[in-house]
C-alpha positions in Angstrom: -3.0 -31.6 -12.5 -2.5 -29.5 -15.6 0.6 -27.3 -15.4 2.3 -24.5 -17.4 6.0 -23.8 -17.5 7.2 -20.3 -18.2 10.7 -20.8 -19.7 13.7 -18.6 -20.8 13.0 -16.3 -17.9 15.1 -13.8 -16.1 13.5 -14.4 -12.7 13.5 -12.3 -9.5 11.7 -14.5 -7.0 11.3 -11.9 -4.3 13.5 -14.0 -2.0 17.0 -13.9 -3.5 18.9 -10.9 -4.9 18.9 -10.3 -8.7 17.2 -11.7 -11.7 18.4 -15.3 -12.3 18.9 -15.9 -16.1 17.7 -19.0 -18.0 15.1 -19.7 -15.3 11.8 -21.4 -15.4 8.6 -21.2 -13.4 5.9 -23.9 -13.2 2.3 -23.1 -12.3 -0.6 -25.4 -11.4 -3.4 -24.2 -13.7 -6.1 -25.3 -11.3 -4.8 -23.9 -8.0 -2.9 -21.0 -9.5 0.1 -21.8 -7.3 3.8 -22.2 -8.1 4.8 -25.9 -8.1 8.4 -25.6 -9.1 11.1 -23.1 -10.1 14.7 -23.6 -11.3 17.1 -22.8 -14.1 18.6 -24.8 -16.9 16.7 -27.7 -18.6 12.9 -27.3 -18.7 10.7 -29.8 -16.7 7.9 -31.7 -18.4 4.6 -29.8 -18.2 1.3 -29.7 -20.1 2.0 -26.3 -21.6 5.1 -24.3 -22.2 5.2 -20.5 -22.5 8.5 -19.1 -23.9 9.1 -15.7 -22.2 12.0 -15.0 -24.6 14.4 -13.7 -21.9 12.0 -11.2 -20.5 12.0 -10.3 -16.8 9.5 -11.9 -14.3 9.0 -10.6 -10.8 6.3 -11.0 -8.2 3.2 -8.8 -8.5 3.7 -5.5 -6.7 1.8 -4.5 -3.6 0.5 -1.0 -2.7 0.2 -0.8 1.0 -1.7 2.5 1.3 -4.6 3.4 -1.1 -8.0 5.0 -1.0 -10.1 3.3 -3.6 -12.9 5.8 -3.3 -10.8 8.8 -4.2 -10.4 10.5 -7.6 -6.8 11.6 -8.1 -7.9 14.2 -10.7 -10.3 16.1 -8.4 -10.7 17.1 -4.8 -14.1 15.7 -3.8 -16.1 18.1 -1.6 -19.3 17.1 0.1 -21.2 13.8 0.3 -20.7 11.1 -2.3 -23.1 8.1 -2.7 -22.2 4.5 -2.2 -22.9 3.9 -5.9 -20.4 6.6 -6.9 -17.8 5.3 -4.4 -18.2 1.8 -5.8 -17.8 2.9 -9.4 -14.8 5.0 -8.6 -13.3 2.1 -6.6 -13.7 -0.4 -9.5 -12.0 2.0 -11.9 -9.1 2.6 -9.6 -8.6 -1.1 -8.8 -8.5 -1.9 -12.5 -5.9 0.8 -13.1 -3.8 -0.6 -10.2 -3.9 -4.1 -11.6 -3.0 -3.0 -15.1 0.0 -1.1 -13.6 1.3 -4.4 -12.1 -0.1 -4.0 -8.6 -1.7 -7.4 -7.6 -2.5 -6.6 -4.0 -3.5 -3.4 -2.1 -4.2 -2.4 1.4 -7.1 0.1 1.5 -6.9 2.5 4.4 -10.2 4.4 4.6 -13.2 4.4 2.2 -16.8 5.6 2.3 -19.6 3.2 3.1 -17.1 0.3 3.8 -17.0 -0.3 0.0 -13.5 -1.8 0.2 -14.8 -4.5 2.5 -17.8 -5.2 0.2 -15.6 -5.4 -2.9 -13.1 -7.6 -1.2 -15.9 -10.0 -0.4 -17.4 -9.8 -3.9 -14.1 -10.6 -5.7 -14.5 -14.4 -5.6 -18.0 -14.3 -6.9 -17.9 -11.6 -9.6 -14.3 -11.8 -10.8 -13.9 -8.2 -11.7 -10.4 -7.0 -12.6 -8.7 -5.9 -9.3 -5.8 -6.6 -7.0 -6.5 -8.6 -3.9 -7.7 -6.3 -1.1 -6.9 -5.9 2.5 -9.6 -3.6 3.8 -9.9 -1.2 6.7 -13.4 0.1 6.1 -14.0 3.5 7.7 -11.2 5.1 9.6 -11.1 6.7 13.1 -10.7 10.4 13.7 -11.2 12.7 16.7 -13.5 15.7 16.6 -11.9 18.3 14.4 -9.2 15.9 13.3 -8.0 14.8 9.9 -11.1 12.6 9.3 -13.7 15.1 10.5 -15.6 17.4 8.2 -16.3 16.4 4.6 -14.6 13.0 4.9 -16.9 12.1 7.8 -19.9 13.4 5.9 -19.1 10.9 3.2 -19.5 8.0 5.7 -15.8 7.4 5.6 -14.9 7.9 9.2 -16.0 7.5 12.8 -15.5 10.3 15.3 -14.2 9.2 18.6 -13.5 11.3 21.7 -13.0 9.0 24.7 -11.5 5.6 25.5 -14.9 4.0 25.7 -15.9 5.4 22.4 -12.7 4.1 20.9 -13.3 0.6 22.3 -16.9 0.5 20.8 -15.8 1.9 17.4 -12.9 -0.5 17.0 -15.2 -3.4 17.8 -17.8 -2.1 15.3 -15.2 -1.7 12.6 -14.1 -5.3 13.1 -17.7 -6.5 13.2 -18.2 -4.7 9.8 -15.5 -7.0 8.4 -12.3 -4.9 8.4 -9.0 -6.7 8.1 -7.1 -3.8 9.8 -8.0 -0.8 11.9 -6.8 2.7 10.9 -6.5 5.5 13.4 -5.8 9.1 12.4 -3.4 9.9 15.2 -2.4 13.3 13.9 -3.5 16.0 11.6 -2.7 15.9 7.9 -1.8 17.8 4.7 -5.2 17.7 2.9 -7.5 18.4 5.8 -8.5 22.0 6.5 -8.0 23.5 9.9 -5.4 21.2 11.4 -1.6 20.6 11.1 0.4 17.4 10.6 1.9 18.1 14.0 -1.4 18.2 15.8 -2.2 15.1 18.0 -5.8 13.9 17.9 -6.0 11.4 20.7 -4.8 10.7 24.2 -2.3 8.0 25.0 -5.1 6.0 26.7 -7.3 6.3 23.6 -4.5 5.0 21.4 -3.7 2.2 23.7 -7.3 1.1 23.7 -7.4 1.1 19.8 -4.3 -1.1 19.6 -5.4 -3.5 22.3 -8.9 -4.0 20.9 -7.5 -4.6 17.4 -4.8 -7.0 18.6 -7.3 -8.9 20.8 -9.2 -9.7 17.6 -6.1 -10.6 15.5 -6.2 -7.3 13.5 -3.3 -5.0 12.9 -3.5 -1.4 14.0 -2.4 1.3 11.5 -1.4 4.8 12.5 -1.7 7.9 10.3 1.1 9.7 12.1 2.9 12.7 10.7 4.2 14.8 13.5 7.0 13.8 15.9 4.9 13.7 19.0 2.1 11.7 17.3 4.6 9.2 15.9 6.1 8.6 19.3 2.6 8.2 20.9 1.8 5.7 18.1 5.0 3.7 18.8 4.3 3.8 22.5 0.8 2.4 22.0 2.1 -0.4 19.8 0.8 0.4 16.4 2.0 -2.1 13.7 2.8 0.5 11.0 3.4 4.2 10.7 1.8 5.9 7.7 3.6 9.0 6.3 5.9 9.6 9.2 6.7 13.1 7.9 8.5 14.4 11.1 10.0 11.1 12.1 13.1 11.8 14.1 16.3 9.7 14.5 15.3 8.1 17.9 11.9 7.1 16.6 13.5 5.7 13.5 15.9 3.6 15.6 13.0 2.2 17.6 11.1 1.3 14.4 14.2 -0.4 13.1 14.8 -2.4 16.4 11.1 -3.4 16.7 10.5 -4.1 13.0 7.7 -1.5 12.8 7.0 -0.7 9.1 7.1 2.8 7.7 4.9 3.5 4.7 6.3 6.9 3.6 3.8 7.7 0.8 6.4 9.9 -0.9 4.4 10.7 -4.0 1.5 12.0 -2.0 3.7 15.0 -1.0 5.7 15.2 -4.2 2.6 15.4 -6.4 1.0 18.2 -4.4 4.1 20.3 -4.4 4.8 19.7 -8.1 1.3 20.0 -9.5 -1.1 21.4 -6.9 -0.8 25.2 -7.2 -3.8 26.6 -9.0 -5.6 23.2 -9.0 -6.3 22.5 -5.4 -6.9 24.8 -2.3 -3.8 26.8 -1.4 -3.8 25.5 2.2 -2.9 22.0 0.9 -0.1 23.2 -1.3 1.2 25.5 1.5 1.3 22.7 4.0 3.0 20.3 1.6 5.5 22.9 0.5 6.4 23.8 4.1 7.1 20.3 5.2 8.6 18.9 1.9 12.3 19.4 2.6 12.1 18.1 6.2 10.0 15.1 5.0 12.5 13.9 2.4 15.4 14.5 4.8 13.7 12.5 7.5 13.0 9.7 5.0 16.6 9.6 3.9 17.6 9.3 7.6 15.1 6.5 8.1 16.7 4.6 5.2 20.2 5.1 6.7 19.0 3.8 10.1 17.4 0.7 8.6 13.7 1.3 9.1 11.7 -1.4 7.3 9.6 0.1 4.5 6.9 -0.9 2.1 5.6 0.8 -1.0 2.4 2.6 -0.3 1.4 5.7 -2.3 -1.8 7.1 -0.7 -3.3 6.5 -4.1 -6.3 8.6 -4.8 -4.9 11.8 -3.3 -4.4 14.7 -5.6 -2.5 13.9 -8.9 -1.5 10.6 -7.3 -3.3 7.9 -9.3 -3.4 4.1 -9.0 -1.1 3.6 -12.0 1.6 6.1 -12.7 1.5 7.2 -9.0 2.9 3.8 -8.0 5.7 3.9 -10.5 6.5 7.4 -9.3 6.7 6.1 -5.8 9.3 3.5 -6.8 11.3 6.2 -8.7 11.3 8.5 -5.6 12.4 5.7 -3.3 15.5 5.2 -5.5 16.3 8.7 -6.7 15.1 10.9 -3.8 15.6 9.0 -0.6 18.4 6.6 -1.6 16.8 3.1 -1.4 18.7 0.7 -3.6 16.8 -0.7 -6.6 17.1 -4.2 -5.1 15.7 -3.1 -1.8 13.0 -1.1 -3.6 11.8 -4.3 -5.2 11.7 -6.1 -1.9 9.7 -3.2 -0.4 7.3 -3.5 -3.3 6.8 -7.3 -2.9 7.7 -9.4 0.1 7.9 -6.5 2.6 4.4 -5.5 1.5 3.1 -9.0 1.9 4.6 -9.3 5.4 2.9 -6.0 6.5 -0.4 -7.1 5.1 -0.1 -10.6 6.7 -0.4 -12.4 3.4 3.2 -13.5 3.0 2.3 -17.2 3.4 0.6 -16.9 0.0 2.1 -13.9 -1.8 5.2 -11.7 -2.1 7.6 -14.2 -3.6 7.5 -16.6 -6.5 8.4 -19.7 -4.5 6.8 -23.2 -4.3 3.4 -23.1 -2.8 2.6 -19.5 -3.2 0.1 -18.0 -5.7 1.5 -17.2 -9.1 1.0 -13.4 -9.1 3.6 -11.9 -11.3 4.5 -9.4 -13.9 6.5 -9.7 -17.1 8.8 -6.8 -18.1 10.9 -6.2 -21.2 13.8 -4.7 -19.2 15.2 -5.1 -15.7 14.0 -2.7 -13.0 17.3 -3.3 -11.2 19.1 -1.6 -14.1 16.5 1.1 -14.2 13.6 1.2 -11.7 11.5 3.0 -14.3 11.3 -0.3 -16.3 8.1 -0.9 -14.3 6.5 1.9 -16.3 6.2 -0.4 -19.4 2.8 0.2 -20.8 2.1 -3.2 -22.2 3.6 -5.3 -19.4 1.9 -8.7 -18.8 0.1 -9.1 -15.5 -0.8 -12.4 -14.0 -2.9 -13.4 -11.0 -3.0 -16.9 -9.7 -1.4 -18.0 -13.0 -4.0 -16.3 -15.2 -3.1 -13.5 -17.4 -5.2 -10.4 -16.7 -3.4 -7.8 -18.9 
């Protein structure tokens, strides 16, 4: 096998704290997997790349995106599958260039995320790996009803039997995960983040049907009651968690249920939204902002496991700078240490996505997805913003 050694590396492997100086990393050029790591004298390989004491870390993972959404506009009314596909390809390229090598997409029109996931191996377009949900599940009048439903991006469900049928259909469509809009939201008109869209029985059916087919169940849950109902039903992750209380946080910590806080989704609306998007969106985000960040700080203190998911595609929350902003907010707004923030962006994301056997760390046997930075993000998390960072997937440089 032909191999390449990357030498003179400051290496964060995603498994051990810190960047280890004078390290090296060996990649099998055929399989794209790591075959050896170490520090000190360089092993014999077919090729040697001198990294010149730059910083290598695993490719980052965005655990909550919407590839069909344009962060620069609010999209009203139907949108064709062709438009969705073109938008998704542009967003995925931007994510990869930013250093994100895997994403979990949680709701997209026409199941385009599933189709692009399946097309990656054949067409080799620049994109992170994709875990896909296809269309999401809403109740009548819920967060996914209205324009989002009209864009073929959601199913409307109003009984346990309908829930059972729709979850089975979503999995038949090829989804990796099943997403349920348990509560209202910030960007939807006519509801509130504290509204609950489903009965306990409906939620239990969603989880049991997903788990019966080896799929994880994902809960968009923002209000306290909805979060508790999602935890009672056994959902595998809580998205947003705006009104998460201390008792719920303790339960998540004890059970290992991941929280995906999507900090920048709220921050960007409060910061930039007024005059650019409907007032009701800005009013909602502004009203809940202080409580949200307080609750996230409490979740950190109580040890709730987190990943880095941004809700990319929401207003002013793009697939590049939006991810870097999320890391910045984790460190500087809710008190996650830089080291833990890197774990959240790598191995924790891989575990949540169920891909940690192949991704999330730069250890022997895993795919060589990594980024090369000029400065350490442990010293300054904003080092990830480097415009000309090198991005590798399966040992092949993409940017």
